[in-house]
Structure formats: structure tokens, C-alpha cells
N, C-alpha and C positions, 0 to 999 in steps of 0.2 A: 689626545684632543679631548678637552672637556666639552660636554654638551651644554654650553651656556648660552649659545645663540646660533640660530640657523638663518640661512638665506633661501628664499623661494624665488625661483626664476621661471616664469611661464614660458612654455614652448610654442604656444599658438594662442589665438584669440579666445578659444573656448576649452581646449583640452590639453591636459598634461603640464607638469611643472617639475623642474629639477630642484632638489633640495641639497644644499651644501652646508658645510660647517658643522658636521655631526659625524661621530664615530659610533656606528651601531653595535660595536662590541661593548660599549659602555652602557651602564643602566640608563634607561630612558627616563629622564626627569619629567615631572608633570608638565612643566612649561613647554618643553620640547614636544612632548606627546600632543598637547593641545594645538600647537602650531602645525604639526604634521596632519592632525585630524582636520583642522580648518583648511589646509591646503588640499586635502583629498576632497572635502566638500566643495571647494571652489573649482577644482580642475578635474576631478574624477580619477586621475592617476598621478602618482608622484614617482620620482626616480632619484636614486642615490648612486653615486660613483665612488670608486676607490675604496670599496669596503672589502675587508678580509675577514670572512665569517665562516665559522663552523656550522654544520647543520643545527646544532643545539642553540647557537647564538641567533641564527635566523628564526628558529622556532620561538625563542624567548622574546624577540622583537614582535613577532606576529601575535603572540599571546597577549601583548599589551592592549591589543585592539579588540579582543574577544576570545571566545573559546575556539581552540584549534580543532579541526575535523580530521578524522581518520579516512573517511570516504573509501571503505574497503570493498563495497559491493559493486559499484558501477565503474570503477577505475581500472584501467589496464596498467597503472603505474605501481611501482614497488616502493616501499619505504627504505630509508637509508639510516645507517648507524643505530639500528634498533629503535628508530623513531618513526612509527607508522604515519605520523602526520606530515612528515617531510617526504614528498613524493619525487621520484625521478621523472623528468620529462625528457626522454632520450630519443634522439634520431641518430642511428648509425650511418656511416658514410654510404653504405649500399642500400639504405631503405628508400623505397619509392614514396612511401606515405609521409606527408608533412603534418605533424600533429598540430592542431589548432589553426590550420591554414584556411580559415573562413571567419567571417564576422560572427562573433558569438559572445555571450556572457557565460561564465563557468557555472555548470550544474543547473541550468534553467529548467531542466526536466524534473527537478524536485519541487514538492509543494513549498518547501522553505530552502531555497538555494543558498549557497555560501554568499556572504556579503563582501568579504575582502579576499583577494588573492595576493600572495607575496612570492615573487619569482626572482631567483638569484642565478646569475650566470656562472656555471662551473667550468665548462669547456665550450669554447666558442669557435666558429669557423673563422678563417682569416679575413673574410669579407662576407657581407650579407647576413641574413638571419635577423633582420630588424623586426620589431613588433609595432603595429599601428593601433591607435586607439581612436574611438569616435564617441563623442559625448551625446548621450541619449536625450538630454534636455535641449541641447542645441538643435538636434534633429526634430524634436517635438515642436520647438518654437518656430522652426522654419516652415511648418505646414500651414496651409490656409485654415482659417477658422472653421470653414465648412467641413474639411477633412478631419480636423481635430474633433469636431462634434460627432462625426460618424465613428471615428475610432474609439471615442469614449464609451461607446455601446458594445464594443467588441472585446473578446478575449481570445488569446492564442493558445493552441494545444502544442506543447513542447514534447518531443519524443527523443529519447536517448539514442536509440539504434540508428537514427538518421545519419549520424556522423560517420557510420561505417558503410554507407551506400554510395557507390561511385556514380550512380545516376542523380542523386540528390546533392552530394557533396563532392566537388571537383578535387578537394584535397585527399579524398579516399580513392583516387584513381588507381592506386597500386593494390587495392584490395579486390578480391574476387567476389562474385555474386554469392558463392557458397559461404564466404566469410560473413557477408551481410545476413544471410539466412540464419547462421549460427548466432549472430549478434541479436537478431530479433527474438530468438529463443532465450538467450541468456538474459536479455534486458526486457523481457516481456513484462508489460505493466509499469515500466519505469517511464512515466510521463506525467506531466502536470499542466494545469490550465492557469494562465495568468492574464490579468487585464492588459490590453495593449497600451492603454494610457494609465499610468499610476503616478502616485505622488511620493517623492523621496521623504522618508520619515525625519531626516535631520535638516535638510535644506528647504523642504516645502516645495521644491520645484517639480513640475510635471516632467515625466520621462516617457519616451517611446520605447516600451519594453518589448522588443521584437528581435528574434534571432533568426537570420535568414535560413540556416540549415535546420536547427532544432525545431523551429516552429513549423508544424506540419500543415496547419489550416487554422482558420478562425472557427471558434466554437459555434456549432449550428450550421456551418457552411461545409460544402465538399472541398476537397483539396483543389480540384479543377477550378471551382469558383473563386477560391482564395488566391490562386497563384498570380493573377495579374496585379492585384493590389499588393501582395507580398513582394513581387518584383519591384514595384515602384518604391516601397519602403526600403528595400535593400539599397536602391540607388540613393535615397536620401541619407541613409547611414554612411555611405561611402563618399559623400561629397567632400572634397579636399578641405573646404573651409570648416568642416566639423571635426577634423582629425588632427592628430599629431603623429609623428614617426619617431620612435625611440631607437637609437643606434646602440647596440650592446657593446660593451667593452669589458675586459677582465675586471672583476670587482664591482660590476653594476648590479643593482637590484631595483626591481619595479614593484610598486604596490598600487592596486587599483580597486575601485568600488564597483562590484558587479551590478549594483543597483543604478549606476550612473553612466557607465561606459560599456561598449563592446570592444573587443580587441581582435587582432588578425596577425598571425605569425607568418611572415613572408617566406615564400619558397624560392630562394635564390642562392642557395649554398649547397646544391647537390654535390655529392662526392666528399662531403666533410661531415665530421661528427659534431653534434651539438647536444650538450648535456646541461639541463637546468634543474634546479630544485624548487619545488612549489609547496607552499603551505596555504591552506584555505581556512578562513575564520568566519564563524557565524555571527549573527547580530540581528537587530530589528529589521524586519522585512518591509517591502514597499507597502504603502497604504492605498486602498481603493480610492481612485479619483472620483470626485463628484461628477455624475453624469449631467451634462447641461441640456436643457430643453431647447 
């Protein structure tokens, strides 16, 4: 299949689009690259089906959009085929923990998080294991002007170790308290502060940059003071009208912009193995939004 023309089909009013008419094994021509990039800007996440890719081909596609990252320090994931940038996202049939089973953007605990994530389905359960996406601009735009002005003045503190706490993250329910203690030691100091309201550098749209698990508190607030407002914002992100749901099939690949969407891996395939390959790509980060008086 020559990559001479593609079709973009939105999955919902705000979030996600399927792209067809392209074979990602072929070199990505500039016109196709620009169309995919525009679709990501429009919808936050794009999806491809019926792709037969090697890890090297997945990596080559991802590198078209920026510098690929090794992420060796804070990840529990291993590289494949001698490619440290291509990470295994693996859940064995007997694992209690569901990786990514909470609303989040990848690596928000860095000062400069990854911009794009590219995820390819290698081994999929017979049913379940879908991934949901929610658009951060749609979430922002749904807030009242008064709350928007309040959030313009706030920053969130994102903490890596929170993903391993069963008290903070329900997806970590299979992990012990001792595991969390060890994670706190291993990931000590791996945290970052980001504005709650920021501006996307390519689209110019404002986003609600908030991660319900990784965000520990608002800067200058205690966690107890922060929790009621954070709970409300979590509900805003999860509103069905802000989301889309992607059903994985053999040969499916998803690419999303961590500056524009959060995602959630559903935990409804217990007893089955699920293996994905992920590549993350860096790029221009979010811009400070102007604080309104």
C-alpha cells in the first residue's frame, strides 16, 4: 500500500480519530506525516489498524515525530530486540496489578515529560483491555470562567511513586505497602511541578493539565486541602462526553499527545496475558498560560 492518501475518521466529538489508508511499514512521506500531525492536534489521539510492524519499524515511525526516549531510570519496563526505546508494557495472566489503570498522562513527574506515546498491541486478550482517552482542552473548556481563573493561579505537584500506592491508586491494589515504601526510596525526588492550566504550543488551546494519581497536591496547599478540588477535576476528566474508547485488535497501534489527553487502561481482562510495545517521543512542552485578573 502506497502512502499517498489517508482517511481520518473521528471517534467522538472531542477525542480520538482512526486513520486508515496507510501502511506504517512504508516510509512516511511528508504529506502523510503532516496529515497525521494535524489529526493529533485536532483529536489528541489517533489510531491505526491492521498494521504488521517489527519493533524497529514502530520505532522508525515514532522517530518521525521527535527524538525517542530511553526512559531507563523511572520505568519498570524492559527494552526489546536491543532497542531500549521500545518498552514492553506487560501484564501476565496471573498479575493482580493493571498497568496504567487510572487517568494519567505519561511521565508527568518529569520537568519535561514525553510529548507523544506510541503503543502497539503485540499480544491481546480475547476480550477487554480497551484504552480510554479524555481530551484536556475539552475538560478545560467545560469549566466555569470562575474556576478557570482560580486554576490559572495554581500548579500541581506530580509524584512518581504515587502510582505504586494502593491507597492512592486503585490500580495498584495488588501491591503491598512495603512495595510502595521501596518505590518511595527508589523514586525519591522524581517529581515535578506543572501549571494546572497551560497552553498547547502547537494548537494554542488551553488544557487542564491534571493527573488524578500522580498529582499529589496543589503547590502551596496541603494534600488534605487539595483533595476536594482534585476529586472534582477527576470527575471532569472522566465525563463520557470528553472521552473516547479504543478497542484493541491484532495489528492496532495508538499514538497520543500527552500534552492534550489523559488515558486509562481498563482492567477487564483478568486471567489473560496482554503485551504492548511503547515508544515515547519528546518535543516542545506546554507553555505557561497567561494568568487572568
